[in-house]
PDB file of N, CA, C and O in Angstrom:
ATOM      1  N   MET A   1      14.109   2.397  20.591  1.00  0.00           N
ATOM      2  CA  MET A   1      14.206   3.790  20.395  1.00  0.00           C
ATOM      3  C   MET A   1      13.020   4.184  19.542  1.00  0.00           C
ATOM      4  O   MET A   1      12.725   3.566  18.519  1.00  0.00           O
ATOM      5  N   SER A   2      12.318   5.279  20.013  1.00  0.00           N
ATOM      6  CA  SER A   2      11.133   5.698  19.242  1.00  0.00           C
ATOM      7  C   SER A   2      11.552   6.641  18.133  1.00  0.00           C
ATOM      8  O   SER A   2      12.695   7.091  18.052  1.00  0.00           O
ATOM      9  N   THR A   3      10.583   6.916  17.289  1.00  0.00           N
ATOM     10  CA  THR A   3      10.876   7.710  16.176  1.00  0.00           C
ATOM     11  C   THR A   3      11.270   9.156  16.620  1.00  0.00           C
ATOM     12  O   THR A   3      12.197   9.712  16.032  1.00  0.00           O
ATOM     13  N   SER A   4      10.659   9.737  17.551  1.00  0.00           N
ATOM     14  CA  SER A   4      10.956  11.080  18.033  1.00  0.00           C
ATOM     15  C   SER A   4      12.383  11.099  18.542  1.00  0.00           C
ATOM     16  O   SER A   4      13.110  12.046  18.244  1.00  0.00           O
ATOM     17  N   ASP A   5      12.853  10.031  19.350  1.00  0.00           N
ATOM     18  CA  ASP A   5      14.137   9.965  19.742  1.00  0.00           C
ATOM     19  C   ASP A   5      15.190   9.862  18.606  1.00  0.00           C
ATOM     20  O   ASP A   5      16.271  10.449  18.653  1.00  0.00           O
ATOM     21  N   TRP A   6      14.816   9.124  17.650  1.00  0.00           N
ATOM     22  CA  TRP A   6      15.698   8.999  16.497  1.00  0.00           C
ATOM     23  C   TRP A   6      15.918  10.300  15.777  1.00  0.00           C
ATOM     24  O   TRP A   6      17.040  10.586  15.359  1.00  0.00           O
ATOM     25  N   THR A   7      14.877  11.104  15.616  1.00  0.00           N
ATOM     26  CA  THR A   7      14.952  12.392  14.908  1.00  0.00           C
ATOM     27  C   THR A   7      15.803  13.416  15.697  1.00  0.00           C
ATOM     28  O   THR A   7      16.562  14.198  15.125  1.00  0.00           O
ATOM     29  N   LYS A   8      15.637  13.373  17.061  1.00  0.00           N
ATOM     30  CA  LYS A   8      16.396  14.259  17.845  1.00  0.00           C
ATOM     31  C   LYS A   8      17.893  13.864  17.804  1.00  0.00           C
ATOM     32  O   LYS A   8      18.763  14.735  17.769  1.00  0.00           O
ATOM     33  N   LEU A   9      18.165  12.633  17.810  1.00  0.00           N
ATOM     34  CA  LEU A   9      19.641  12.231  17.711  1.00  0.00           C
ATOM     35  C   LEU A   9      20.208  12.615  16.342  1.00  0.00           C
ATOM     36  O   LEU A   9      21.364  13.012  16.191  1.00  0.00           O
ATOM     37  N   ALA A  10      19.295  12.467  15.330  1.00  0.00           N
ATOM     38  CA  ALA A  10      19.873  12.734  13.955  1.00  0.00           C
ATOM     39  C   ALA A  10      20.149  14.270  13.910  1.00  0.00           C
ATOM     40  O   ALA A  10      21.144  14.673  13.309  1.00  0.00           O
ATOM     41  N   LYS A  11      19.373  15.061  14.474  1.00  0.00           N
ATOM     42  CA  LYS A  11      19.651  16.547  14.456  1.00  0.00           C
ATOM     43  C   LYS A  11      20.953  16.830  15.149  1.00  0.00           C
ATOM     44  O   LYS A  11      21.727  17.659  14.671  1.00  0.00           O
ATOM     45  N   GLN A  12      21.234  16.164  16.275  1.00  0.00           N
ATOM     46  CA  GLN A  12      22.246  16.399  17.136  1.00  0.00           C
ATOM     47  C   GLN A  12      23.664  16.109  16.348  1.00  0.00           C
ATOM     48  O   GLN A  12      24.629  16.868  16.437  1.00  0.00           O
ATOM     49  N   ILE A  13      23.651  15.007  15.632  1.00  0.00           N
ATOM     50  CA  ILE A  13      24.897  14.635  14.931  1.00  0.00           C
ATOM     51  C   ILE A  13      24.946  14.915  13.414  1.00  0.00           C
ATOM     52  O   ILE A  13      25.729  14.305  12.687  1.00  0.00           O
ATOM     53  N   ALA A  14      24.134  15.806  12.977  1.00  0.00           N
ATOM     54  CA  ALA A  14      23.908  16.194  11.564  1.00  0.00           C
ATOM     55  C   ALA A  14      25.217  16.656  11.026  1.00  0.00           C
ATOM     56  O   ALA A  14      25.509  16.384   9.862  1.00  0.00           O
ATOM     57  N   HIS A  15      26.042  17.347  11.801  1.00  0.00           N
ATOM     58  CA  HIS A  15      27.245  17.893  11.378  1.00  0.00           C
ATOM     59  C   HIS A  15      28.401  16.830  11.314  1.00  0.00           C
ATOM     60  O   HIS A  15      29.520  17.168  10.929  1.00  0.00           O
ATOM     61  N   LYS A  16      28.136  15.624  11.670  1.00  0.00           N
ATOM     62  CA  LYS A  16      29.152  14.523  11.693  1.00  0.00           C
ATOM     63  C   LYS A  16      28.615  13.457  10.736  1.00  0.00           C
ATOM     64  O   LYS A  16      27.981  12.512  11.205  1.00  0.00           O
ATOM     65  N   PRO A  17      28.843  13.560   9.373  1.00  0.00           N
ATOM     66  CA  PRO A  17      28.222  12.658   8.487  1.00  0.00           C
ATOM     67  C   PRO A  17      28.533  11.180   8.628  1.00  0.00           C
ATOM     68  O   PRO A  17      27.654  10.353   8.384  1.00  0.00           O
ATOM     69  N   SER A  18      29.738  10.818   9.008  1.00  0.00           N
ATOM     70  CA  SER A  18      30.037   9.415   9.261  1.00  0.00           C
ATOM     71  C   SER A  18      29.256   8.779  10.399  1.00  0.00           C
ATOM     72  O   SER A  18      28.789   7.643  10.315  1.00  0.00           O
ATOM     73  N   LYS A  19      29.133   9.560  11.468  1.00  0.00           N
ATOM     74  CA  LYS A  19      28.326   8.993  12.584  1.00  0.00           C
ATOM     75  C   LYS A  19      26.883   9.012  12.286  1.00  0.00           C
ATOM     76  O   LYS A  19      26.196   8.082  12.708  1.00  0.00           O
ATOM     77  N   LEU A  20      26.321  10.011  11.572  1.00  0.00           N
ATOM     78  CA  LEU A  20      25.010  10.020  11.116  1.00  0.00           C
ATOM     79  C   LEU A  20      24.661   8.777  10.267  1.00  0.00           C
ATOM     80  O   LEU A  20      23.622   8.139  10.440  1.00  0.00           O
ATOM     81  N   LYS A  21      25.524   8.497   9.410  1.00  0.00           N
ATOM     82  CA  LYS A  21      25.351   7.345   8.433  1.00  0.00           C
ATOM     83  C   LYS A  21      25.295   6.003   9.125  1.00  0.00           C
ATOM     84  O   LYS A  21      24.482   5.140   8.797  1.00  0.00           O
ATOM     85  N   ARG A  22      26.182   5.852  10.091  1.00  0.00           N
ATOM     86  CA  ARG A  22      26.169   4.672  10.940  1.00  0.00           C
ATOM     87  C   ARG A  22      24.982   4.519  11.841  1.00  0.00           C
ATOM     88  O   ARG A  22      24.469   3.426  12.081  1.00  0.00           O
ATOM     89  N   MET A  23      24.577   5.639  12.320  1.00  0.00           N
ATOM     90  CA  MET A  23      23.373   5.698  13.191  1.00  0.00           C
ATOM     91  C   MET A  23      22.117   5.348  12.422  1.00  0.00           C
ATOM     92  O   MET A  23      21.255   4.616  12.907  1.00  0.00           O
ATOM     93  N   GLU A  24      22.026   5.894  11.187  1.00  0.00           N
ATOM     94  CA  GLU A  24      20.916   5.541  10.419  1.00  0.00           C
ATOM     95  C   GLU A  24      20.935   4.061  10.024  1.00  0.00           C
ATOM     96  O   GLU A  24      19.877   3.433   9.972  1.00  0.00           O
ATOM     97  N   LYS A  25      22.010   3.539   9.770  1.00  0.00           N
ATOM     98  CA  LYS A  25      22.133   2.108   9.271  1.00  0.00           C
ATOM     99  C   LYS A  25      21.594   1.134  10.346  1.00  0.00           C
ATOM    100  O   LYS A  25      20.993   0.108  10.026  1.00  0.00           O
ATOM    101  N   TYR A  26      21.831   1.490  11.648  1.00  0.00           N
ATOM    102  CA  TYR A  26      21.538   0.488  12.726  1.00  0.00           C
ATOM    103  C   TYR A  26      20.276   0.985  13.593  1.00  0.00           C
ATOM    104  O   TYR A  26      19.641   0.177  14.270  1.00  0.00           O
ATOM    105  N   ASN A  27      19.985   2.167  13.548  1.00  0.00           N
ATOM    106  CA  ASN A  27      18.928   2.707  14.580  1.00  0.00           C
ATOM    107  C   ASN A  27      17.686   3.312  13.837  1.00  0.00           C
ATOM    108  O   ASN A  27      16.760   3.696  14.552  1.00  0.00           O
ATOM    109  N   LYS A  28      17.577   3.428  12.589  1.00  0.00           N
ATOM    110  CA  LYS A  28      16.477   4.064  11.955  1.00  0.00           C
ATOM    111  C   LYS A  28      15.290   3.174  12.098  1.00  0.00           C
ATOM    112  O   LYS A  28      15.443   1.991  11.795  1.00  0.00           O
ATOM    113  N   PRO A  29      14.091   3.598  12.532  1.00  0.00           N
ATOM    114  CA  PRO A  29      12.925   2.768  12.638  1.00  0.00           C
ATOM    115  C   PRO A  29      12.506   2.316  11.297  1.00  0.00           C
ATOM    116  O   PRO A  29      12.491   3.099  10.347  1.00  0.00           O
ATOM    117  N   LYS A  30      12.130   0.948  11.182  1.00  0.00           N
ATOM    118  CA  LYS A  30      11.801   0.449  10.009  1.00  0.00           C
ATOM    119  C   LYS A  30      10.275   0.796   9.600  1.00  0.00           C
ATOM    120  O   LYS A  30       9.475   1.142  10.469  1.00  0.00           O
ATOM    121  N   GLN A  31       9.913   0.693   8.274  1.00  0.00           N
ATOM    122  CA  GLN A  31       8.602   0.893   7.914  1.00  0.00           C
ATOM    123  C   GLN A  31       7.770  -0.360   8.221  1.00  0.00           C
ATOM    124  O   GLN A  31       8.139  -1.471   7.842  1.00  0.00           O
ATOM    125  N   ARG A  32       6.620  -0.156   8.928  1.00  0.00           N
ATOM    126  CA  ARG A  32       5.888  -1.299   9.330  1.00  0.00           C
ATOM    127  C   ARG A  32       5.013  -1.778   8.223  1.00  0.00           C
ATOM    128  O   ARG A  32       4.407  -0.987   7.501  1.00  0.00           O
ATOM    129  N   THR A  33       4.945  -3.114   8.085  1.00  0.00           N
ATOM    130  CA  THR A  33       4.028  -3.683   7.062  1.00  0.00           C
ATOM    131  C   THR A  33       2.823  -4.390   7.647  1.00  0.00           C
ATOM    132  O   THR A  33       1.856  -4.620   6.919  1.00  0.00           O
ATOM    133  N   THR A  34       2.828  -4.749   8.924  1.00  0.00           N
ATOM    134  CA  THR A  34       1.738  -5.358   9.588  1.00  0.00           C
ATOM    135  C   THR A  34       1.731  -4.875  11.090  1.00  0.00           C
ATOM    136  O   THR A  34       2.684  -4.292  11.607  1.00  0.00           O
ATOM    137  N   GLY A  35       0.630  -5.162  11.690  1.00  0.00           N
ATOM    138  CA  GLY A  35       0.561  -4.888  13.071  1.00  0.00           C
ATOM    139  C   GLY A  35      -0.072  -3.549  13.498  1.00  0.00           C
ATOM    140  O   GLY A  35      -0.518  -2.794  12.634  1.00  0.00           O
ATOM    141  N   VAL A  36      -0.122  -3.236  14.795  1.00  0.00           N
ATOM    142  CA  VAL A  36      -0.830  -2.116  15.287  1.00  0.00           C
ATOM    143  C   VAL A  36      -0.186  -0.788  14.728  1.00  0.00           C
ATOM    144  O   VAL A  36      -0.909   0.166  14.439  1.00  0.00           O
ATOM    145  N   ASP A  37       1.064  -0.745  14.593  1.00  0.00           N
ATOM    146  CA  ASP A  37       1.722   0.505  14.197  1.00  0.00           C
ATOM    147  C   ASP A  37       1.522   0.911  12.662  1.00  0.00           C
ATOM    148  O   ASP A  37       1.878   2.010  12.238  1.00  0.00           O
ATOM    149  N   LYS A  38       0.953  -0.019  11.906  1.00  0.00           N
ATOM    150  CA  LYS A  38       0.780   0.314  10.517  1.00  0.00           C
ATOM    151  C   LYS A  38      -0.354   1.384  10.289  1.00  0.00           C
ATOM    152  O   LYS A  38      -0.197   2.307   9.489  1.00  0.00           O
ATOM    153  N   TYR A  39      -1.413   1.232  10.971  1.00  0.00           N
ATOM    154  CA  TYR A  39      -2.642   2.123  10.741  1.00  0.00           C
ATOM    155  C   TYR A  39      -2.693   3.216  11.765  1.00  0.00           C
ATOM    156  O   TYR A  39      -2.231   3.060  12.896  1.00  0.00           O
ATOM    157  N   ARG A  40      -3.253   4.311  11.361  1.00  0.00           N
ATOM    158  CA  ARG A  40      -3.505   5.447  12.231  1.00  0.00           C
ATOM    159  C   ARG A  40      -4.999   5.860  12.054  1.00  0.00           C
ATOM    160  O   ARG A  40      -5.590   5.632  10.999  1.00  0.00           O
ATOM    161  N   CYS A  41      -5.580   6.458  13.093  1.00  0.00           N
ATOM    162  CA  CYS A  41      -6.987   6.971  12.977  1.00  0.00           C
ATOM    163  C   CYS A  41      -6.857   8.260  11.981  1.00  0.00           C
ATOM    164  O   CYS A  41      -5.992   9.123  12.130  1.00  0.00           O
ATOM    165  N   GLU A  42      -7.747   8.267  11.043  1.00  0.00           N
ATOM    166  CA  GLU A  42      -7.778   9.454  10.025  1.00  0.00           C
ATOM    167  C   GLU A  42      -8.245  10.711  10.761  1.00  0.00           C
ATOM    168  O   GLU A  42      -7.895  11.804  10.318  1.00  0.00           O
ATOM    169  N   ILE A  43      -8.990  10.634  11.823  1.00  0.00           N
ATOM    170  CA  ILE A  43      -9.477  11.747  12.508  1.00  0.00           C
ATOM    171  C   ILE A  43      -8.563  12.324  13.576  1.00  0.00           C
ATOM    172  O   ILE A  43      -8.239  13.511  13.539  1.00  0.00           O
ATOM    173  N   CYS A  44      -8.125  11.462  14.569  1.00  0.00           N
ATOM    174  CA  CYS A  44      -7.305  11.860  15.668  1.00  0.00           C
ATOM    175  C   CYS A  44      -5.815  11.402  15.613  1.00  0.00           C
ATOM    176  O   CYS A  44      -4.953  11.959  16.293  1.00  0.00           O
ATOM    177  N   GLY A  45      -5.568  10.418  14.819  1.00  0.00           N
ATOM    178  CA  GLY A  45      -4.192  10.018  14.657  1.00  0.00           C
ATOM    179  C   GLY A  45      -3.751   8.843  15.657  1.00  0.00           C
ATOM    180  O   GLY A  45      -2.619   8.358  15.630  1.00  0.00           O
ATOM    181  N   ARG A  46      -4.705   8.458  16.493  1.00  0.00           N
ATOM    182  CA  ARG A  46      -4.398   7.478  17.499  1.00  0.00           C
ATOM    183  C   ARG A  46      -4.099   6.099  16.832  1.00  0.00           C
ATOM    184  O   ARG A  46      -4.731   5.807  15.817  1.00  0.00           O
ATOM    185  N   ARG A  47      -3.249   5.304  17.296  1.00  0.00           N
ATOM    186  CA  ARG A  47      -2.827   4.060  16.672  1.00  0.00           C
ATOM    187  C   ARG A  47      -3.550   2.786  17.222  1.00  0.00           C
ATOM    188  O   ARG A  47      -3.665   1.766  16.542  1.00  0.00           O
ATOM    189  N   GLY A  48      -4.011   2.905  18.443  1.00  0.00           N
ATOM    190  CA  GLY A  48      -4.649   1.695  19.057  1.00  0.00           C
ATOM    191  C   GLY A  48      -6.183   1.641  18.816  1.00  0.00           C
ATOM    192  O   GLY A  48      -6.845   2.634  18.514  1.00  0.00           O
ATOM    193  N   ALA A  49      -6.674   0.423  18.971  1.00  0.00           N
ATOM    194  CA  ALA A  49      -8.184   0.295  18.776  1.00  0.00           C
ATOM    195  C   ALA A  49      -8.680   0.732  17.440  1.00  0.00           C
ATOM    196  O   ALA A  49      -9.706   1.404  17.330  1.00  0.00           O
ATOM    197  N   HIS A  50      -7.973   0.362  16.447  1.00  0.00           N
ATOM    198  CA  HIS A  50      -8.265   0.805  15.026  1.00  0.00           C
ATOM    199  C   HIS A  50      -9.407  -0.089  14.384  1.00  0.00           C
ATOM    200  O   HIS A  50      -9.366  -1.318  14.455  1.00  0.00           O
ATOM    201  N   ILE A  51     -10.350   0.552  13.801  1.00  0.00           N
ATOM    202  CA  ILE A  51     -11.394  -0.200  12.982  1.00  0.00           C
ATOM    203  C   ILE A  51     -11.155   0.032  11.563  1.00  0.00           C
ATOM    204  O   ILE A  51     -11.311   1.111  10.992  1.00  0.00           O
ATOM    205  N   ASN A  52     -10.724  -1.174  10.981  1.00  0.00           N
ATOM    206  CA  ASN A  52     -10.260  -1.133   9.592  1.00  0.00           C
ATOM    207  C   ASN A  52     -11.401  -1.633   8.673  1.00  0.00           C
ATOM    208  O   ASN A  52     -11.389  -1.462   7.454  1.00  0.00           O
ATOM    209  N   LYS A  53     -12.387  -2.264   9.351  1.00  0.00           N
ATOM    210  CA  LYS A  53     -13.515  -2.891   8.511  1.00  0.00           C
ATOM    211  C   LYS A  53     -14.273  -1.840   7.741  1.00  0.00           C
ATOM    212  O   LYS A  53     -14.475  -0.723   8.218  1.00  0.00           O
ATOM    213  N   TYR A  54     -14.699  -2.213   6.520  1.00  0.00           N
ATOM    214  CA  TYR A  54     -15.427  -1.249   5.685  1.00  0.00           C
ATOM    215  C   TYR A  54     -14.647  -0.062   5.249  1.00  0.00           C
ATOM    216  O   TYR A  54     -15.219   0.948   4.841  1.00  0.00           O
ATOM    217  N   GLY A  55     -13.319  -0.162   5.329  1.00  0.00           N
ATOM    218  CA  GLY A  55     -12.430   0.911   4.954  1.00  0.00           C
ATOM    219  C   GLY A  55     -12.657   2.160   5.761  1.00  0.00           C
ATOM    220  O   GLY A  55     -12.542   3.273   5.248  1.00  0.00           O
ATOM    221  N   LEU A  56     -12.976   1.982   7.007  1.00  0.00           N
ATOM    222  CA  LEU A  56     -13.153   3.231   7.922  1.00  0.00           C
ATOM    223  C   LEU A  56     -11.898   3.847   8.326  1.00  0.00           C
ATOM    224  O   LEU A  56     -11.798   5.071   8.237  1.00  0.00           O
ATOM    225  N   HIS A  57     -10.863   3.099   8.788  1.00  0.00           N
ATOM    226  CA  HIS A  57      -9.595   3.604   9.254  1.00  0.00           C
ATOM    227  C   HIS A  57      -9.701   4.651  10.350  1.00  0.00           C
ATOM    228  O   HIS A  57      -8.980   5.648  10.328  1.00  0.00           O
ATOM    229  N   ILE A  58     -10.587   4.435  11.301  1.00  0.00           N
ATOM    230  CA  ILE A  58     -10.705   5.309  12.524  1.00  0.00           C
ATOM    231  C   ILE A  58     -10.697   4.371  13.758  1.00  0.00           C
ATOM    232  O   ILE A  58     -10.971   3.171  13.726  1.00  0.00           O
ATOM    233  N   CYS A  59     -10.334   5.110  14.878  1.00  0.00           N
ATOM    234  CA  CYS A  59     -10.296   4.414  16.164  1.00  0.00           C
ATOM    235  C   CYS A  59     -11.666   4.229  16.738  1.00  0.00           C
ATOM    236  O   CYS A  59     -12.618   4.845  16.260  1.00  0.00           O
ATOM    237  N   ARG A  60     -11.803   3.411  17.740  1.00  0.00           N
ATOM    238  CA  ARG A  60     -13.118   3.199  18.261  1.00  0.00           C
ATOM    239  C   ARG A  60     -13.740   4.419  18.938  1.00  0.00           C
ATOM    240  O   ARG A  60     -14.951   4.632  18.896  1.00  0.00           O
ATOM    241  N   GLN A  61     -12.876   5.203  19.558  1.00  0.00           N
ATOM    242  CA  GLN A  61     -13.412   6.384  20.209  1.00  0.00           C
ATOM    243  C   GLN A  61     -13.994   7.474  19.153  1.00  0.00           C
ATOM    244  O   GLN A  61     -14.999   8.143  19.392  1.00  0.00           O
ATOM    245  N   CYS A  62     -13.342   7.556  18.124  1.00  0.00           N
ATOM    246  CA  CYS A  62     -13.909   8.513  17.006  1.00  0.00           C
ATOM    247  C   CYS A  62     -15.044   7.889  16.361  1.00  0.00           C
ATOM    248  O   CYS A  62     -15.942   8.597  15.906  1.00  0.00           O
ATOM    249  N   PHE A  63     -15.089   6.560  16.275  1.00  0.00           N
ATOM    250  CA  PHE A  63     -16.172   5.771  15.641  1.00  0.00           C
ATOM    251  C   PHE A  63     -17.501   6.106  16.487  1.00  0.00           C
ATOM    252  O   PHE A  63     -18.572   6.314  15.916  1.00  0.00           O
ATOM    253  N   ARG A  64     -17.370   6.141  17.790  1.00  0.00           N
ATOM    254  CA  ARG A  64     -18.589   6.377  18.563  1.00  0.00           C
ATOM    255  C   ARG A  64     -19.214   7.817  18.263  1.00  0.00           C
ATOM    256  O   ARG A  64     -20.422   8.035  18.358  1.00  0.00           O
ATOM    257  N   ASP A  65     -18.280   8.770  17.895  1.00  0.00           N
ATOM    258  CA  ASP A  65     -18.793  10.117  17.666  1.00  0.00           C
ATOM    259  C   ASP A  65     -19.433  10.198  16.264  1.00  0.00           C
ATOM    260  O   ASP A  65     -20.371  10.976  16.090  1.00  0.00           O
ATOM    261  N   VAL A  66     -18.992   9.469  15.309  1.00  0.00           N
ATOM    262  CA  VAL A  66     -19.509   9.566  13.919  1.00  0.00           C
ATOM    263  C   VAL A  66     -20.308   8.403  13.480  1.00  0.00           C
ATOM    264  O   VAL A  66     -20.649   8.365  12.298  1.00  0.00           O
ATOM    265  N   ALA A  67     -20.655   7.431  14.297  1.00  0.00           N
ATOM    266  CA  ALA A  67     -21.286   6.234  13.873  1.00  0.00           C
ATOM    267  C   ALA A  67     -22.676   6.498  13.331  1.00  0.00           C
ATOM    268  O   ALA A  67     -23.034   5.914  12.309  1.00  0.00           O
ATOM    269  N   ARG A  68     -23.475   7.339  13.953  1.00  0.00           N
ATOM    270  CA  ARG A  68     -24.828   7.723  13.453  1.00  0.00           C
ATOM    271  C   ARG A  68     -24.738   8.509  12.108  1.00  0.00           C
ATOM    272  O   ARG A  68     -25.619   8.341  11.264  1.00  0.00           O
ATOM    273  N   GLU A  69     -23.748   9.323  11.895  1.00  0.00           N
ATOM    274  CA  GLU A  69     -23.645   9.958  10.604  1.00  0.00           C
ATOM    275  C   GLU A  69     -23.272   9.095   9.555  1.00  0.00           C
ATOM    276  O   GLU A  69     -23.574   9.400   8.401  1.00  0.00           O
ATOM    277  N   LEU A  70     -22.549   7.877   9.844  1.00  0.00           N
ATOM    278  CA  LEU A  70     -22.234   6.937   8.863  1.00  0.00           C
ATOM    279  C   LEU A  70     -23.263   5.983   8.576  1.00  0.00           C
ATOM    280  O   LEU A  70     -23.131   5.242   7.603  1.00  0.00           O
ATOM    281  N   GLY A  71     -24.391   5.909   9.397  1.00  0.00           N
ATOM    282  CA  GLY A  71     -25.530   5.082   9.076  1.00  0.00           C
ATOM    283  C   GLY A  71     -25.624   3.873  10.074  1.00  0.00           C
ATOM    284  O   GLY A  71     -26.466   2.997   9.873  1.00  0.00           O
ATOM    285  N   PHE A  72     -24.800   3.818  11.110  1.00  0.00           N
ATOM    286  CA  PHE A  72     -24.764   2.595  12.032  1.00  0.00           C
ATOM    287  C   PHE A  72     -25.892   2.990  13.124  1.00  0.00           C
ATOM    288  O   PHE A  72     -26.145   4.146  13.461  1.00  0.00           O
ATOM    289  N   LYS A  73     -26.485   1.893  13.586  1.00  0.00           N
ATOM    290  CA  LYS A  73     -27.497   2.042  14.611  1.00  0.00           C
ATOM    291  C   LYS A  73     -26.990   1.353  15.798  1.00  0.00           C
ATOM    292  O   LYS A  73     -26.237   0.386  15.677  1.00  0.00           O
ATOM    293  N   LYS A  74     -27.385   1.825  17.013  1.00  0.00           N
ATOM    294  CA  LYS A  74     -27.016   1.277  18.341  1.00  0.00           C
ATOM    295  C   LYS A  74     -28.262   0.394  18.779  1.00  0.00           C
ATOM    296  O   LYS A  74     -29.375   0.902  18.914  1.00  0.00           O
ATOM    297  N   TYR A  75     -28.036  -0.838  18.976  1.00  0.00           N
ATOM    298  CA  TYR A  75     -29.098  -1.707  19.383  1.00  0.00           C
ATOM    299  C   TYR A  75     -28.945  -1.958  20.806  1.00  0.00           C
ATOM    300  O   TYR A  75     -27.832  -1.997  21.331  1.00  0.00           O
ATOM    301  N   GLY A  76     -30.110  -2.144  21.495  1.00  0.00           N
ATOM    302  CA  GLY A  76     -30.105  -2.505  22.917  1.00  0.00           C
ATOM    303  C   GLY A  76     -30.578  -1.402  23.835  1.00  0.00           C
ATOM    304  O   GLY A  76     -31.270  -1.660  24.820  1.00  0.00           O
ATOM    305  N   HIS A  77     -30.198  -0.140  23.509  1.00  0.00           N
ATOM    306  CA  HIS A  77     -30.634   1.011  24.126  1.00  0.00           C
ATOM    307  C   HIS A  77     -31.298   2.012  23.288  1.00  0.00           C
ATOM    308  O   HIS A  77     -30.847   2.211  22.161  1.00  0.00           O
ATOM    309  N   GLU A  78     -32.316   2.666  23.703  1.00  0.00           N
ATOM    310  CA  GLU A  78     -32.945   3.642  22.897  1.00  0.00           C
ATOM    311  C   GLU A  78     -32.404   4.990  23.338  1.00  0.00           C
ATOM    312  O   GLU A  78     -32.574   5.407  24.484  1.00  0.00           O
ATOM    313  N   VAL A  79     -31.765   5.646  22.422  1.00  0.00           N
ATOM    314  CA  VAL A  79     -31.154   6.902  22.656  1.00  0.00           C
ATOM    315  C   VAL A  79     -31.567   7.836  21.690  1.00  0.00           C
ATOM    316  O   VAL A  79     -31.142   8.991  21.727  1.00  0.00           O
TER     317      VAL A  79
END
């Protein structure tokens, strides 16, 4: 169950406290401590292809856009 599905269900049964409590106990998504879902791109919010090195916290697609501004050089091709 995804997070958005969980919030939709919580809204639907908000007026039934006992059912809401039971649903939260068994179905609420846990806080991630490791893995792909822990980090998000600071620019676009994408979760995959995350560059954590040097404290960048951006995805590879956004890195391509801002690499020159950050001081990275592209080797191999003269652009």
